[in-house]
C-alpha positions in Angstrom: -5.4 -15.9 5.8 -2.0 -15.3 7.9 -1.5 -11.5 7.9 1.9 -12.2 6.0 0.0 -13.6 3.3 -2.6 -11.1 3.1 0.2 -8.4 3.0 1.6 -10.2 0.0 -1.7 -10.7 -1.7 -2.0 -6.8 -1.3 1.7 -6.0 -2.9 0.8 -8.6 -6.0 -2.3 -6.9 -6.7 -1.1 -3.6 -6.6 2.2 -4.3 -8.7 -0.3 -6.1 -11.4 -2.1 -3.2 -11.6 0.6 -0.7 -11.9 2.2 -2.8 -14.6 -0.9 -2.7 -16.5 -1.2 1.1 -16.0 2.3 1.2 -17.1 1.4 -0.4 -20.5 -1.2 1.6 -21.5 1.5 4.8 -21.1 4.9 2.9 -22.2 5.2 4.9 -25.6 5.2 8.3 -23.5 7.0 6.4 -20.3 10.4 7.9 -19.6 12.2 9.1 -16.3 10.6 12.3 -16.6 7.2 10.8 -17.0 7.5 8.5 -13.9 9.0 11.7 -11.2 6.1 13.7 -12.7 3.2 11.2 -11.8 5.0 11.8 -8.2 6.0 15.2 -8.1 2.3 15.8 -9.7 0.2 13.5 -7.3 2.2 14.6 -4.4 1.8 17.9 -4.8 -1.9 18.2 -5.5 -2.7 15.4 -2.9 -2.9 18.7 0.0 -4.9 20.5 -2.0 -6.4 17.6 -3.0 -7.2 17.0 1.1 -8.0 20.4 1.7 -11.1 20.9 -1.0 -12.3 17.3 0.4 -12.2 18.2 3.5 -13.7 21.7 3.3 -16.7 20.1 1.1 -17.5 17.5 3.7 -17.6 19.6 6.3 -19.5 22.0 4.6 -22.3 19.7 3.5 -22.2 17.8 7.0 -23.8 20.9 7.8 -26.7 20.1 6.2 -26.9 16.4 5.3 -25.8 15.1 8.3 -22.5 13.6 9.8 -20.5 11.4 7.5 -19.6 7.6 9.2 -17.4 4.7 8.2 -19.5 1.7 7.5 -16.6 -0.2 8.6 -15.0 -1.4 11.6 -11.0 -0.1 11.9 -8.9 -2.7 13.0 -7.2 -1.6 16.7 -4.0 -2.5 15.6 -2.8 -1.6 12.0 0.9 -0.4 10.5 1.2 2.0 9.2 2.5 0.1 5.7 -0.6 -1.5 5.7 -2.9 1.2 5.6 -0.9 2.5 2.9 -0.6 -0.4 0.9 -5.0 -0.8 1.1 -5.7 2.8 0.3 -3.0 2.8 -2.7 -5.3 -0.3 -3.9 -8.8 1.3 -3.0 -7.4 4.3 -4.9 -6.1 2.8 -7.5 -9.1 0.9 -8.4 -11.4 3.3 -8.0 -9.3 5.4 -10.2 -9.1 2.9 -13.1 -13.1 2.6 -12.5 -14.2 6.3 -12.5 -11.1 8.5 -14.3 -9.3 6.1 -16.2 -12.3 6.8 -19.1 -11.9 10.6 -18.5 -8.2 10.4 -18.9 -8.6 8.2 -22.6 -11.2 10.6 -23.5 -8.7 13.3 -22.8 -6.1 11.4 -24.7 -8.3 11.6 -27.8 -8.5 15.5 -27.7 -11.9 15.5 -27.1 -13.9 17.5 -24.9 -14.0 16.1 -21.4 -16.4 18.2 -18.8 -19.3 15.9 -19.6 -17.6 12.9 -18.9 -16.0 14.1 -16.0 -19.2 15.4 -14.3 -20.7 11.7 -15.0 -17.6 10.5 -13.9 -17.6 12.4 -10.8 -21.2 12.2 -9.8 -20.9 8.4 -10.0 -17.9 8.2 -7.8 -19.9 10.5 -5.4 -23.2 8.1 -5.4 -20.1 5.1 -4.8 -19.6 6.4 -1.6 -23.4 7.0 -0.2 -22.6 4.2 2.2 -20.6 7.1 4.2 -23.8 9.0 4.3 -25.4 11.7 2.6 -22.9 14.3 3.0 -19.8 12.2 1.5 -21.9 12.1 -2.1 -21.1 15.6 -2.9 -17.6 15.9 -1.1 -16.9 12.6 -3.0 -18.1 14.5 -6.3 -15.5 17.5 -5.7 -12.9 15.3 -5.0 -13.7 13.3 -8.5 -14.0 16.8 -10.4 -10.7 17.4 -8.4 -9.6 14.3 -9.6 -10.5 14.2 -13.1 -8.9 17.2 -13.7 -5.3 15.8 -12.1 -5.6 12.9 -14.2 -6.0 15.0 -17.4 -3.4 17.4 -17.1 -0.6 15.3 -15.7 -1.9 11.4 -16.4 -3.5 8.9 -14.1 -1.3 7.4 -12.1 -0.6 10.9 -10.7 -5.0 11.3 -9.8 -4.1 7.3 -8.4 -1.1 8.7 -6.1 -3.3 12.1 -5.1 -6.4 9.3 -4.4 -3.5 7.3 -1.9 -2.3 10.3 -0.2 -6.4 11.2 0.3 -7.4 8.0 1.3 -4.6 7.4 3.6 -5.2 10.7 5.7 -8.9 9.8 5.5 -8.1 6.3 7.1 -5.8 7.7 9.7 -8.1 10.0 10.6 -10.6 7.7 11.2 -8.6 5.1 13.1 -6.8 8.0 15.5 -9.0 10.8 16.3 -12.6 9.4 16.0 
């Protein structure tokens, strides 16, 4: 499969997925809502990066260093990295945060569902090493708070920024 076809496929999957989430929120969709998704998603990306990095550094002291279970390509363009991370973050948020977000829309308590969702999110990152589990759990709780308070798309955007930072760190700093 050519690189161009792969990039187009990634774009199409991402666009169809975004369209699905936008349809879910269509009754409340306005220009202000769209702006707030990017505003809060971007604004919370840096505190999320700090919390995740600090948590990972702490747990690596006790549980060993986190590793990346996949090989990083030698040459990868910024947009390709960003698209892959956006797609991964999008699907992880749909799987782990959308149930919590839907429960919050029904005005039901979300603490226990957020805890369970974040725990499963942490366990899904075990292949990176034991230190990644509590770090991903902490990130999951933070992302649940973003999704409940500012919408699922804000959490998706914050997650994409987090994954982009971690991937760039893995490619260029390791």
